[in-house]
Every structure is written in C-alpha cells, then in structure tokens.
C-alpha positions as CSV (number, residue, x, y, z in Angstrom):
1,X,73.8,127.8,123.4
2,X,76.8,125.9,122.1
3,X,78.6,127.5,119.2
4,X,79.3,125.8,115.9
5,X,82.6,124.2,115.1
6,X,83.7,124.3,111.4
7,X,86.6,122.3,110.0
8,X,87.9,124.0,106.8
9,X,90.5,122.6,104.4
10,X,92.5,125.2,102.5
11,X,95.4,124.8,100.0
12,X,98.0,123.7,99.4
13,X,98.3,125.2,95.9
14,X,97.8,128.4,94.0
15,X,95.7,131.1,95.6
16,X,92.0,130.3,95.9
17,X,92.0,126.6,96.8
18,X,89.2,126.9,99.3
19,X,85.6,125.7,99.0
20,X,83.2,128.6,98.2
21,X,80.8,127.3,100.9
22,X,83.6,127.6,103.5
23,X,83.9,131.3,103.0
24,X,80.5,131.9,104.7
25,X,81.7,129.9,107.7
26,X,85.0,131.9,107.9
27,X,83.0,135.2,107.7
28,X,80.7,134.0,110.5
29,X,83.3,132.7,112.8
30,X,84.0,134.4,116.1
31,X,87.4,132.7,116.3
32,X,89.7,131.1,113.7
33,X,92.2,128.5,114.8
34,X,95.2,128.1,112.4
35,X,98.0,125.5,112.7
36,X,101.6,126.6,112.4
37,X,104.6,124.3,112.2
38,X,107.0,124.5,115.1
39,X,109.9,126.9,114.4
40,X,108.1,128.5,111.4
41,X,107.1,132.2,111.6
42,X,103.9,132.0,109.5
43,X,101.0,129.6,109.3
44,X,100.8,127.9,105.9
45,X,97.1,127.5,106.3
46,X,96.7,131.2,106.7
47,X,99.0,131.8,103.6
48,X,96.7,129.6,101.6
49,X,93.8,132.0,102.3
50,X,95.5,134.6,100.0
51,X,93.5,135.2,96.9
52,X,90.2,134.0,98.4
53,X,89.1,137.6,99.1
54,X,88.9,136.8,102.8
55,X,91.2,138.7,105.1
56,X,91.0,137.4,108.7
57,X,90.6,139.8,111.6
58,X,93.9,139.4,113.6
59,X,91.9,139.7,116.8
60,X,89.9,136.6,115.9
61,X,93.0,134.5,115.1
62,X,94.4,131.8,117.3
63,X,97.6,130.2,115.9
64,X,98.4,126.8,117.2
65,X,102.0,125.5,117.1
66,X,102.0,122.0,115.6
67,X,103.3,119.3,117.8
68,X,104.8,116.6,115.6
69,X,106.3,114.6,118.5
70,X,106.2,110.8,117.6
71,X,105.4,110.0,121.2
72,X,101.6,109.3,121.2
73,X,101.3,110.3,124.9
74,X,102.8,113.7,124.2
75,X,100.5,114.1,121.1
76,X,97.4,113.1,123.1
77,X,98.2,115.7,125.8
78,X,98.7,118.3,123.1
79,X,95.3,117.7,121.5
80,X,93.6,117.4,124.8
81,X,94.8,120.9,125.8
82,X,93.7,122.3,122.4
83,X,90.3,120.6,122.6
84,X,89.8,122.0,126.1
85,X,90.5,125.5,124.9
86,X,88.2,125.2,121.9
87,X,85.4,123.5,123.9
88,X,85.4,126.4,126.4
89,X,84.9,128.9,123.5
90,X,82.1,126.8,122.0
91,X,80.3,126.4,125.4
92,X,80.5,130.2,125.7
93,X,78.4,130.3,122.5
94,X,81.2,131.4,120.1
95,X,81.5,129.9,116.6
96,X,84.9,128.5,115.9
97,X,86.6,127.7,112.5
98,X,89.6,125.4,112.4
99,X,91.8,125.7,109.4
100,X,93.8,122.7,108.1
101,X,96.1,122.3,105.1
102,X,94.7,120.2,102.3
103,X,91.6,118.0,102.8
104,X,90.1,118.1,106.3
105,X,89.8,114.3,106.6
106,X,92.9,113.1,104.9
107,X,96.0,112.7,107.1
108,X,94.9,115.9,108.9
109,X,95.3,117.0,112.5
110,X,91.7,118.1,112.2
111,X,90.4,114.6,112.7
112,X,92.2,114.4,116.1
113,X,90.8,117.7,117.2
114,X,87.2,116.8,116.2
115,X,87.4,113.5,118.0
116,X,88.6,115.1,121.2
117,X,85.9,117.8,121.0
118,X,83.2,115.2,120.6
119,X,84.4,113.5,123.8
120,X,83.9,116.8,125.6
121,X,80.7,117.9,123.7
122,X,78.9,114.8,122.4
123,X,76.1,116.8,120.7
124,X,78.6,119.3,119.2
125,X,77.2,121.3,116.3
126,X,79.7,121.0,113.6
127,X,80.3,120.9,109.9
128,X,83.4,119.8,107.9
129,X,84.3,121.4,104.6
130,X,86.6,119.3,102.4
131,X,89.7,120.7,100.8
132,X,92.1,119.8,98.0
133,X,94.4,116.9,99.0
134,X,98.1,117.5,98.5
135,X,98.4,114.7,95.9
136,X,95.4,116.1,93.9
137,X,97.1,119.6,93.9
138,X,100.4,117.9,92.9
139,X,98.8,116.0,90.1
140,X,97.2,119.1,88.7
141,X,100.3,121.2,89.1
142,X,102.3,118.6,87.3
143,X,99.7,117.7,84.7
144,X,100.2,114.1,85.9
145,X,97.0,111.9,85.8
146,X,96.7,109.9,89.1
147,X,94.9,107.0,87.6
148,X,93.6,106.0,84.2
149,X,91.4,103.2,83.1
150,X,91.7,100.3,85.6
151,X,95.0,101.4,87.2
152,X,95.2,100.7,90.9
153,X,96.2,103.6,93.0
154,X,97.7,103.3,96.5
155,X,98.0,106.3,98.9
156,X,100.3,105.7,101.8
157,X,102.8,107.3,104.2
158,X,106.4,106.4,103.2
159,X,107.4,103.0,104.6
160,X,110.4,102.7,106.7
161,X,112.4,100.4,104.4
162,X,113.2,100.1,100.7
163,X,112.0,96.5,100.7
164,X,108.5,97.5,102.0
165,X,108.2,100.3,99.4
166,X,109.4,98.1,96.6
167,X,106.7,95.6,97.4
168,X,104.0,98.3,97.4
169,X,105.2,99.7,94.0
170,X,105.4,96.2,92.5
171,X,101.8,95.4,93.5
172,X,100.1,98.7,92.4
173,X,100.1,100.8,89.2
174,X,100.3,104.2,91.0
175,X,101.7,104.9,94.4
176,X,101.1,108.3,96.1
177,X,103.8,108.6,98.6
178,X,103.3,111.0,101.5
179,X,105.3,112.0,104.6
180,X,108.6,111.1,102.8
181,X,110.8,113.5,104.9
182,X,114.4,112.4,105.4
183,X,113.7,109.1,103.6
184,X,113.9,110.8,100.3
185,X,117.5,109.9,99.5
186,X,116.9,106.1,99.7
187,X,113.5,106.5,98.0
188,X,115.1,108.1,95.0
189,X,117.8,105.5,94.9
190,X,115.1,102.8,94.9
191,X,113.2,104.4,92.0
192,X,116.4,104.7,90.0
193,X,117.3,101.0,90.8
194,X,113.9,99.9,89.6
195,X,114.4,102.0,86.4
196,X,111.2,103.9,86.9
197,X,112.4,107.3,88.3
198,X,112.0,108.9,84.9
199,X,108.2,108.6,84.9
200,X,107.7,109.5,88.6
201,X,107.0,113.1,89.8
202,X,107.6,115.2,92.9
203,X,106.0,118.3,94.3
204,X,106.9,120.4,97.3
205,X,105.2,123.6,98.7
206,X,102.9,123.9,95.7
207,X,101.9,127.6,95.1
208,X,104.1,128.8,98.1
209,X,107.6,130.2,98.4
210,X,110.1,127.4,97.8
211,X,107.8,125.6,95.4
212,X,109.5,122.7,93.6
213,X,107.9,120.7,90.8
214,X,109.6,117.8,89.0
215,X,108.2,115.4,86.4
216,X,111.4,113.2,86.3
217,X,112.7,112.4,89.7
218,X,115.7,110.8,88.1
219,X,117.0,114.3,87.9
220,X,116.1,115.2,91.5
221,X,118.8,116.0,94.1
222,X,117.6,114.7,97.4
223,X,119.3,117.3,99.5
224,X,117.8,120.1,97.5
225,X,114.3,118.6,97.5
226,X,113.7,117.5,101.1
227,X,111.3,119.5,103.1
228,X,107.8,120.0,104.5
229,X,104.7,119.7,102.3
230,X,106.2,117.3,99.8
231,X,104.5,114.5,97.8
232,X,105.9,111.9,95.5
233,X,103.9,110.3,92.7
234,X,105.2,106.9,91.6
235,X,104.1,105.2,88.3
236,X,105.2,101.6,87.9
237,X,104.8,101.7,84.1
238,X,105.2,104.6,81.7
239,X,101.9,106.1,80.5
240,X,102.5,105.2,76.8
241,X,102.9,101.5,77.8
242,X,99.6,101.6,79.8
243,X,97.8,103.3,76.8
244,X,98.9,100.4,74.6
245,X,97.5,97.9,77.1
246,X,94.4,99.6,78.7
247,X,93.3,96.4,80.5
248,X,96.4,96.7,82.7
249,X,97.6,93.2,82.2
250,X,101.3,94.0,82.0
C-alpha cells in the first residue's frame, strides 16, 4: 500500500506558525523531508518548528540541500532525483512529510516536488497543509495593512529593471515585492526617486536570528539589508491619503 505524502508550510515568523492540523501529520510521518539552503548549516524550515511542541526524531529527518541554479535543466534534474527518492519511500508504504517555508503553494519548491511525484505515482495519496506566506508574516510583524477598501494589491518577484518596477507600482496601490536579492540597491533608489520610500516597509528573516524590520525604507541601507527571506511592501500612496479618499480615485 502506497504511503501518504503531506506538504506542510511552516513559518517564517515567530515560533508556532504551523497549522494545528499539520501537527498530526508530522507526528504520523515515517520520514520528514526538510529543505536547507546551500551553504547554510541549519534548515530554516526545521527552525520554524520551534515552539510548536513537536520535536522531530533525527532518525526520521531527511535534509535536502536547495538547488537554486537558474538553469531549468539542472533544476529539473534536481527535482527528478528528489522525487525518485521520495516515491521509493512512498511505494514502500512509508508516510512522508515535506516541510516548506511559508505557504505550501505560494512560490514554493513543494509545487515542483508534488508535480514530479504525481508523474511517478498518478494516484498518489496526498494532502497539502497551507502555511503563512512571507508577506502576510511581514505585514503582521510590521503592523502594515496589505490592502484596505478597494486597494489593488500586486504580488510579484522583483522585475529585472527599474522601468518595469516603476510601471507596476504606478498601476497598483500596493506591490508586494519578493525575491529582491541583489536588486535591492536600485529598488531603494527607485522608491526614493518616486518619493514613496517613507511609506514602504521591509522585513527579513522574521522571527529568526538576523531579523530586520523597517517601516520606512528611506532609512534602509541596502548593503545591511540584503539577504535571504526578505520581502518588501510598497505603498504608492500614504495611508492617510487613502483614508481621505476611500474610493481610491487618486
């Protein structure tokens, strides 16, 4: 009998950001796969289990080194090998949990793994538990409403050029910018040039060592802020102005 595959979103954020329903799956799992960024000693996904009351048995853990290579061929080979290994465990009747940071279905490697598994086991028994997205965790940590009234919210990976990003900001009320990475210096310059940096916010490594929270990115130093697990929240108009014009016609 084929085992069950569970996808579980955990963190990022303060301890305890894990669906209660997912705890039962973690306790029942024979194996727990946890992603770990290349060159990093500890899995952030495992760190995010702290405070949930669940302590994984090390013998059940399988840490997977993230492969962030931009070459799609390399990535596909990576996920194929991972799916082969997990499929073998499932066919042997073992239940497998796969941890992912944030929400399981939002910019997550879990989606690639699940698709590859379904190619190998079309009738795969599986359940996906949602998690807290990085931008929802950032908004809560910063007390920064993501959308009010009829505000239009756009969530996107950071564009490659300032011109593309300026267009997105000018055509939306709120822009959630993910995967900023080394583009942060010119992104901050653009926000300052548009005179909106003072009501934009930034969060990095929420609830983890190295946490950085900033509610006025006009004060942010790019070299100090760059890093993994960062999200930038862009507001085209200040909140007070929106409150005076709730129909959003400015």
